[in-house]
N, C-alpha and C positions, 0 to 999 in steps of 0.2 A: 146300280140302278136304284129303284126306290129304296131309300135307306140302305142302299148298296145294291141289292139284287132282287128284292121282292116287293110286293105291294105294300102300301103304307099300313103298318100294323095297327090293330085296335088295342088301345091301352087297357090293361086289365087290372091294374092295381087300385084304381079308384081314388088316387090321391091327387097329384098336381098335374097329371098329363105329361110329365117329363120323364117317366120311368123307362128303363130299358125293356120292361116287360111288354110283350106284344103278341098278338095272336096272328099267326101267318097261315093257319089252316082254317078253311071254312067247312064246317061239318056237312058231309054228304056231297060235297061239290068237288069238281076238278079244278085245280089251280089254273087261273087265267091271269096272264101277265098284263099289266097296264103298259101299253107301248105308246102312249101319247106323251111326246117329249116337246121341248122347246126347239123348233126346227130351224131356227136361224142358222145361217152358214157364214163361215169366214172364207172369202174367196179373193182371188187376185184382183178382180174388178169390182168387188163389193156388190155384186148383182143380187137382186132379191131371189128368194127361193122359188121353186116351181109353183108353189101355191101362194106366192106373195109374201113369204116370210122375209123380214128385214135382212139385208145383206150387210156384212161387216168386212172391212178391208184387211187383207193380210198385212201385218205390220210387226216386225220383230220387236220384242220387248213390251208389247201392249197387253198381252193376254197371259193369264195364269191357268194352267191345267190343274184341276183338283182331282186327285185320283188316289183313293185308299188302296194300300197294298193288298188288303184282304179280298177286295172285290174282283171277280174275274173279268167283268165288263170294263172296269177301270184299268185293270192290268194290261188289257190290250193296248190302250192308248199309251201307256208307259213304254211298252215294248216297241211300238211303231215309232214313237218319238225318239227312242234311243237308236233304233236301227237306221233311221234317216238322218240322225245327227241334228235334231231340232232343239237340243238342250239350250243353246244360246239364244234361240229365237223365242221359245215358249218356256217360261219358268214352271216349276212343279211344286205344288203344295200337297202334302199327304196327311190326311186325317188319321187318327188312331183306328184300331180294329173294331172297336165297339161304339155304339151310338145309343142315344135315347130316342124317345118317340118324336122328338122335335127335329133332330138333324144329326148329321155327322159333326163331330167336334175336333178341334185341333189340339187335342189333349197331349200330344207328344211334343209340341213346340214349347219353347220357353214362355211362361206365363199363360199357357194354353190358348195362345193367339197366333194366327197365321202371320208370319213376319212381314209379308208383303201386303196382304189385304187388310191386316189389322182387325180381323174378326175372329170370334171364338167359335162360331158355328157357320157352316155353309149356308144354313137357312137365311142368314142375314143378307147374303148376296142375291138370293132368290127374292126375298121380300123387298129389297131395295128397288128392284125392277118391277116386280109384280106383288104389291102389298097384299098380304093374306093369301099368297100362292096356295091353291088348294090341293095340288097333287104331291106326290112324293118328292122329297129333297134328295136328289139322286147324284151319284157319281158314276162315271166321270162327268165333270162339268167344266166348262171354260168360262172364266170370269174376266171382264174388261177391267184391267187394273186402274185405269183413269177414273172410271165412274164407280167402281166397286160392284157393278151389276152383272148378274149372270148373263151370258150370251147364248149358250146352248148346252143341253145335256143329251143331245141326240147321239148316243154312243156309236151306232153303226156308221153314221156319216162322218163323225169326227176323224176316225182313222183313215177313211178314204180321202178326206180333204187334206189330211197331213201328206198323203202321197201325191195328190194331184194338184193342189192349190198352193202348197208351200214350197214348191220346187226350188225357187231361187235361194232358199235357206237350207236346202239339203247339204249334208257334208259331201266332200269329194269321195266318190266310191259308194255312195248310198245305193242300195239295191232298188230294183223296181218291184214293189210289192203288189202293184195293181196294173200290170202291163196291159195295154189296150188289146192285144191279140188274144189274151186269155180271160178277159173280163166276163164274157158270157159264161164260161165254164166255172170261173171263180164264184160268180153270183149264184149259179145253180147249186154248187156244192155248199156255199155259205147258207143258203136257204134251208137245205135239209139239215145241216149241222146245227143251225140255230134252233129250228123247231123241234128236232128229235133228240139232240144231245145237250147243247148249251142250256136250253130251256127244259129239256126232257128230264134232267136230274131234279129240277125244281118241281116238275109235275109229280114226280115220285115222292119227293120229300114233303110237299105241302098238300098231298092228296087228302081229301076229306072223307073218303070212304074206301072200303076194300075194292069196290068195283073201279073207282077212279085210279087207285094205285095199280091194280092189276093191268089196266089198259096202258097206263103210263110206263110201267115196267116193261111190258112187251114191246112198245114202240121204241123205247130207249135201246134195248138190247138188239132189236132188229137193225137199228142204225149202227150200233157199235160193231155188229157182225159184218155189216156192209163196209165199214171203214177198215176193219181187220183184213178183209179180203182185198180191198182196194190198195192197201199199203203193202201187200205181199210182194208186189212186183215193181213198185215205184217208191222212191225215197220221200217225195213230198206229195201233197194232195193234188196239186195242179201243176203240170209242167215239171221242169227239172230244177227249179230254184224255189226258195222260200217265197211265199206270197201271203197276201192278206188271209187267205183260207187257213194257212198253217197257224197264223197268230190266233185266229178265232178258236180253233180247236184246242190249241195247246193250253190255254188258260183253264179250260175245263179239265183236261187230262191231268194237269198239275195238282188239281184239288180232288181228284177222284178217290184215291186210296186214303188220304188223310181225312176226308170229309164225306164225300157222296156215298161211298161204299157202305159205311155204317150209319152215319147221321141221317142220310136221305134214303136208306134202305135199298140202294142200287147194288145189291149184293150177290148177283149171280156169280160173278167173278171179280177179282181185283184186277186193276189195270196191269199189275205185274204178272198176271196169269194169262195175258193175251199177248203172245210173242211179238206180233208185228206192231201193234199199237204201243206196247211198252218200249220196244226198240226205237220206234219213231219219236215217242215222247222224250226218251233219254237223249236221242240225237239232237233234238231242239234244245233241251235243257242245257246241254253242254256247248251250245252255240252262243257266242257272245250276244247279249241283248235279250236272251230268254231266261235262262236259269238265274242270271244275276239280278233279276227283278222279283224273284219268288221268295216271299217271307212266310215260311210254313208256320211259324209261331203265331203271327198275326192272322193268318188264314184260319187256323183252328180256333183261336180265341174268338174271332168274329162269329163263326157259325155256332159253336157250342155254347157261347154265352148269350148272344142276342136272341137266338131262337128258343126262348124259354118254354114255349108250349110243346116243342119237340124234345127239348132236353131241360126239364125243369130244375134239375140239380145244379146246372151250370158247370158241371165237372168237365174239364177239357182233357181228353185222353192223352196219354203219354206217347203212344205209338201213332203210326207205324214207324218201323226203321226206315230212314230215308237215305241210307248210304248207297242203296242200289241205283239211285239217280246218276251216280258218278261212274258206274261200271261201263265197260266197253259195250257199245251197241251194235257194231258191225254193219251199220247201214251204208257205209261208204261203198260196199260191194254192189249196191244198186245204182251207182253212178250219181249223177246230179251235182250241181254246183250251188252250194248254199246261197251265195250272194250274186250269182250270175257273173256279169262282167265287173261287179263291184267288189268291195272289200268288207271285212268285219268292222264293226264299230270299235272305237278305242276303249280305254278304261271307263268305268262308271264315273260319272261326274261327282266330285267331292261333295259330301253331304247327302247324296242320294243312294249310298250303298246300303245293302241289306245288312242288318245288325249281325255281328258275330254270333254264331250259334243258331241263327234263325233260318239258314239255308240247309242244303244237303251236305 
């Protein structure tokens, strides 16, 4: 989201405005996420959005998904793209784990330039369409390769459209991540997970007062206790197969012990101390399409280096031990069919693999 996941930082070094230094905490205030995104959609009939937003046609090879490995919101789009087999239809650009006050940068690519878009900063795609774009330069973002202009950064809608609008480009055996008969329940679960968990960890980490933190902390753990109880008797969040709801929760759980427990002070318990959530997270991690997208090194580098007002030393912790992600989870005893009538995705596309030593 904004500069990955948070509101646009206030530059604090007083130099050229391009420093990584930024203030993410507002003194005395509760963290409020900016949820105003570019709401254009890419659909089968290129129809305009419900509020008149421009429509773009589904077209293989036309668009590039920009999704940093470090960002949980971007990570969702990478997982769904992989589960559905959209790699051939939608290319993937991945910025590095840190950014400056201007934008995410393609510092991991040769010449520090995205090889398809030919830009060094994601900001260039936003400015090409909206000169002087005033909001955060966010990931995930979809860019029109022909024009080099950003199409959308509306992260919740991107994954839903991958499931419902890009069907003709799904791989054989692609799962139904947003089945019609479960959409009401999925939407209900997603709403609570977003407000209380996905965003809840940020309300803890970016709280500007003890009162704001205490309230955020209570809300987060109330929701995590609800999820722990819900997952005691069912393998997945909704129904008996993996759905959009599981994707959305997983990316927060994957970052919980490495980042949110300590860095964001979400420290009542570690994820690994909550039996059902920990087993559930390991089950998904070991499912093709989930754990093979997780780069723990980039995740930790992003949070501990970019959030300099929370971690002014910039020291990235060595722990925690990640080997537990590969231990047996025993969740098969609850039944369930991970991909329903479908099949697992194949190997990770060459060039998109997590770097050796960066996973569990």
